[in-house]
C-alpha positions in Angstrom: -7.1 12.6 -18.5 -3.5 11.8 -18.7 -2.2 9.9 -15.7 1.4 9.0 -14.6 1.7 6.1 -12.1 5.1 5.6 -10.5 5.6 2.0 -9.3 2.9 1.1 -11.8 3.8 -2.6 -12.0 3.1 -3.1 -8.4 -0.3 -4.3 -7.1 -1.7 -0.9 -6.3 -0.1 0.7 -9.3 -1.3 -1.9 -11.8 -4.9 -1.7 -10.5 -4.8 2.1 -10.7 -3.5 1.9 -14.2 -6.3 -0.5 -15.3 -8.9 1.7 -13.6 -8.0 4.7 -15.8 -7.1 2.9 -18.9 -10.6 1.2 -18.9 -12.2 4.6 -18.9 -10.2 5.7 -22.0 -7.7 7.8 -20.1 -4.1 8.0 -21.2 -1.9 6.1 -18.7 1.9 6.0 -18.3 3.2 3.2 -16.1 6.7 4.0 -14.7 8.6 1.3 -12.9 12.2 0.0 -12.3 11.1 -3.6 -11.7 13.2 -3.9 -8.5 10.6 -5.5 -6.2 11.7 -9.2 -6.6 15.4 -8.2 -6.2 14.6 -6.2 -3.0 13.0 -9.1 -1.3 15.4 -11.8 -2.6 12.5 -13.5 -4.5 13.6 -15.9 -7.1 10.5 -15.4 -9.3 9.7 -12.4 -11.5 6.8 -11.1 -9.5 6.6 -7.5 -10.5 7.4 -8.5 -14.1 4.2 -10.5 -14.1 2.2 -7.2 -13.8 4.5 -5.4 -16.2 3.8 -8.1 -18.9 0.1 -8.1 -18.0 -0.1 -4.4 -18.6 1.6 -4.7 -22.0 -1.6 -6.2 -23.4 -3.9 -3.4 -22.1 -5.2 -0.5 -24.2 -4.3 3.1 -23.3 -1.3 2.1 -21.3 2.3 3.1 -22.1 5.1 1.4 -20.1 8.4 3.2 -19.3 11.3 1.7 -17.4 12.9 4.1 -15.0 13.7 4.9 -11.4 12.1 7.7 -9.4 15.6 8.5 -8.0 16.9 9.4 -11.4 15.9 12.9 -12.7 16.8 11.9 -16.2 14.3 9.0 -16.1 11.6 11.2 -14.6 12.0 13.8 -17.4 10.9 11.0 -19.9 7.5 10.8 -18.2 6.7 14.1 -16.4 5.2 16.6 -18.7 3.1 19.8 -18.4 0.0 18.1 -19.7 -0.3 15.5 -16.9 -3.6 15.7 -15.0 -2.3 13.5 -12.1 0.7 11.7 -10.8 -0.1 8.8 -8.5 3.1 7.9 -6.6 2.9 4.3 -5.6 6.6 3.6 -6.1 8.4 2.6 -2.9 10.2 0.1 -0.8 7.4 -1.4 1.3 9.2 -3.8 3.7 9.8 -3.0 7.4 12.4 -5.8 7.7 14.2 -4.6 4.6 14.4 -1.1 6.0 16.0 -2.4 9.2 18.6 -4.3 7.3 19.3 -1.7 4.7 18.2 1.8 5.9 20.3 3.6 3.3 18.5 1.9 0.4 15.2 2.3 2.1 15.8 6.1 2.5 17.0 6.4 -1.0 13.9 4.8 -2.5 11.2 6.1 -0.2 12.4 9.5 1.0 14.7 10.8 -1.7 12.6 9.1 -4.5 9.5 10.9 -3.3 11.3 14.2 -3.0 12.7 13.8 -6.5 9.2 13.3 -8.0 7.8 16.3 -6.1 10.6 18.5 -7.3 10.0 17.4 -10.8 6.3 18.2 -10.4 7.1 21.6 -9.0 9.3 22.5 -11.9 7.5 20.9 -14.8 3.8 20.6 -13.9 2.8 22.5 -10.7 -0.9 22.3 -11.6 -0.8 18.5 -11.7 -2.6 16.6 -8.8 -0.2 14.5 -6.8 -1.3 11.4 -4.8 1.1 10.0 -2.3 0.8 6.4 -0.9 1.8 6.8 2.7 1.4 4.2 5.5 0.0 3.7 9.0 3.6 3.1 10.0 4.0 6.9 10.3 2.3 6.7 13.6 5.0 4.3 14.9 5.0 2.8 18.4 2.6 5.5 19.7 -0.1 3.1 18.6 1.4 0.4 20.8 1.0 2.7 23.9 -2.8 2.5 23.6 -4.7 0.3 26.1 -5.8 -3.1 24.6 -8.4 -5.7 25.4 -7.4 -9.3 24.8 -9.9 -11.8 23.5 -9.4 -15.5 22.5 -8.4 -14.8 18.9 -7.7 -11.1 18.8 -6.7 -7.8 20.5 -8.8 -4.7 20.3 -8.4 -1.1 21.4 -10.0 -0.7 24.8 -10.8 3.0 24.8 -11.0 4.0 21.1 -12.3 2.4 17.9 -9.7 3.5 15.4 -6.7 5.8 14.7 -7.5 9.2 13.2 -5.3 11.6 11.2 -4.8 13.7 14.3 -3.1 10.9 16.3 0.4 11.7 17.6 3.3 10.9 15.2 6.2 12.2 17.2 8.5 11.2 20.1 8.4 7.4 19.4 10.0 4.7 17.4 8.9 4.1 13.8 11.4 1.7 12.1 13.4 3.2 9.2 10.5 2.3 6.9 8.1 4.4 8.9 10.5 7.3 8.9 11.3 7.2 5.2 7.6 7.0 4.3 6.9 9.8 6.8 9.5 12.0 5.1 7.6 11.6 1.8 4.3 12.2 3.6 5.6 15.5 5.0 7.2 16.7 1.8 3.9 16.0 -0.1 2.1 18.1 2.5 4.7 20.8 2.4 4.7 21.1 -1.4 1.0 21.7 -1.1 1.5 24.4 1.5 4.6 26.1 0.1 4.1 25.7 -3.6 0.3 25.3 -4.0 0.5 21.8 -5.2 -2.7 19.8 -5.0 -1.6 16.8 -2.9 -3.6 13.9 -1.5 -1.7 11.9 1.1 -3.3 8.5 1.8 -2.0 6.7 5.0 -2.8 3.2 4.0 -3.5 0.2 6.2 -3.4 -3.3 4.8 -4.3 -3.1 1.1 -4.7 -6.4 -0.8 -6.0 -7.7 -4.1 -5.4 -9.8 -7.2 -1.9 -9.8 -8.8 -0.4 -9.3 -5.3 2.8 -11.3 -4.7 3.0 -11.4 -0.9 6.2 -12.1 1.0 6.8 -12.6 4.7 8.0 -9.0 5.0 5.2 -7.4 2.9 1.8 -8.3 1.6 0.9 -10.8 4.4 -2.6 -11.5 3.2 -1.4 -12.7 -0.2 1.6 -14.5 1.5 -0.7 -16.5 3.7 -3.0 -17.5 0.9 -0.2 -18.4 -1.5 1.4 -20.5 1.3 -1.8 -22.3 2.1 -2.5 -23.2 -1.5 1.1 -24.4 -2.1 1.3 -26.3 1.2 4.2 -24.2 2.4 4.6 -23.2 6.1 4.3 -19.7 7.5 5.8 -18.1 10.5 3.5 -16.0 12.8 5.5 -13.4 14.8 3.9 -13.0 18.1 0.7 -14.8 19.1 -1.4 -14.2 16.0 -3.9 -12.1 17.8 -2.7 -8.9 16.1 -5.4 -7.1 14.2 -5.5 -5.0 11.1 -8.2 -3.4 9.0 -8.0 -4.6 5.4 -9.0 -2.8 2.2 -9.5 -4.3 -1.3 -7.3 -2.4 -3.8 -10.2 -1.4 -6.1 -11.7 0.6 -3.2 -8.4 2.3 -2.6 -8.2 3.4 -6.3 -11.7 4.8 -6.1 -10.6 7.0 -3.3 -7.6 8.3 -5.3 -10.0 9.1 -8.2 -12.4 10.9 -6.0 -9.6 13.1 -4.7 -8.2 13.8 -8.1 -11.6 14.9 -9.4 -12.4 17.0 -6.3 -11.9 20.7 -5.6 -9.7 19.9 -2.6 -6.2 21.1 -2.2 -3.8 19.4 0.3 -5.4 16.7 2.4 -4.3 13.8 4.6 -6.5 10.7 4.8 -6.2 7.6 6.9 -7.6 4.9 4.6 -8.3 1.2 5.1 -11.2 -1.1 5.6 -12.0 0.7 8.9 -13.7 -0.9 12.0 -16.1 -2.9 9.8 -13.3 -4.8 8.0 -10.8 -5.9 10.7 -9.3 -9.3 11.1 -6.6 -11.0 13.2 -4.0 -13.3 11.9 -5.6 -16.3 13.6 -9.0 -15.3 12.3 -7.6 -14.9 8.8 -6.0 -18.4 8.9 -9.3 -19.8 9.9 -11.0 -18.0 7.0 -8.5 -19.3 4.5 -8.8 -22.9 5.8 -12.6 -22.7 5.5 -12.5 -21.3 2.0 -9.8 -23.5 0.5 -10.3 -26.7 2.6 -6.5 -26.8 3.2 -5.0 -26.7 6.7 -2.3 -24.0 7.2 1.2 -25.1 8.2 2.3 -22.6 10.7 4.9 -21.9 13.4 5.4 -19.1 15.9 8.4 -16.8 16.7 9.0 -13.7 18.8 7.4 -10.4 18.1 9.1 -8.2 15.4 10.2 -4.6 16.1 7.4 -2.1 16.0 4.8 -4.7 15.1 1.6 -3.0 16.3 -0.7 -5.4 18.1 -3.7 -3.5 16.7 -4.0 -0.9 13.9 -7.4 0.1 12.7 -8.0 3.2 10.4 -10.5 5.8 11.4 -12.0 6.4 7.9 -14.6 8.9 9.0 -12.7 11.8 7.3 -12.3 10.2 3.9 -15.9 9.1 4.1 -17.1 12.6 4.8 -14.9 14.6 2.6 -14.8 12.3 -0.5 -18.2 10.6 0.0 -16.3 7.3 -0.1 -16.6 4.0 1.7 -15.4 0.5 1.1 -17.7 -1.5 -1.2 -15.9 -4.9 -1.2 -16.0 -6.5 2.2 -13.3 -8.8 3.6 -14.9 -12.1 2.7 -15.6 -11.1 -0.9 -12.2 -9.5 -1.4 -10.4 -12.6 0.0 -12.5 -14.8 -2.4 -11.2 -12.7 -5.3 -7.6 -13.1 -4.2 -7.9 -16.9 -3.6 -9.4 -17.3 -7.0 -6.6 -15.4 -8.7 -3.9 -17.4 -6.8 -5.6 -20.7 -7.8 -5.7 -19.6 -11.4 -1.9 -18.9 -11.3 -0.8 -21.6 -9.0 1.9 -22.9 -11.2 3.7 -19.6 -10.9 4.1 -20.0 -7.1 5.2 -23.7 -7.0 
């Protein structure tokens, strides 16, 4: 196969690239290398993956921006089997501070890629990386039970694809990602594009450069191993389901190789792979032997106290399920950070 991965130097994108390249497929990695700049990070985080991919067989790297049609014309061709659109601005805080740039990257950028697909390669499978943030604050209206170290849903186990998305706050990030989500669906319905929309919960893995605003699992581990303090917004009992990136990539591949047309999937670790911030800190401390330096601050806007993906649909339709549990996945990430500790100091 011939695969184009937008945002291919990111954590999800780079793992996707390696998955296909290792199988002998032709892979094009397309990225503008803006991630560090977006988050004001003084280290070249996304460039690490960009340089890492340079040494891999079957991977071609192309610098470019999904918002620029001329850049896209360099990489979108009629012989593509799939486009996996991982490019995006992933920070809620960034979107609140700069909604115009957030819209430009997430909403317009996604639309731009879809238009290019419609005109150049309408038979190409399109995979869109959406987010649980499309459900917005409706999730926060659900009744919760409070335990000593976590919250849990009182009346349901998890959020399904049919959960209400409307008439609530989302943050600009949730809105811009939802725009791309809807356009991907609509291009399937109106133009016959094969589109898989994956509403992702917390995905993590090696080569993830976590910041306070995005990639919290990696951020906590990096902070612990470099003896830097973290800030917990709220009380730390908030819960997420977490999914190791290789499991996510398998789901992409199963959709691409299926006979399905347009489908929307909630995807994450599901009810069997949930963790609260407090529980995660305890896990890190046990695995590294280092105490976490932490402080607390007020809740952030639209920070859901609990989000857990109902993954029954993706399990049933794609015969998929997570294979790497939370403990094993965290061990992998800790090992990678330790091996690259000099980069983070």
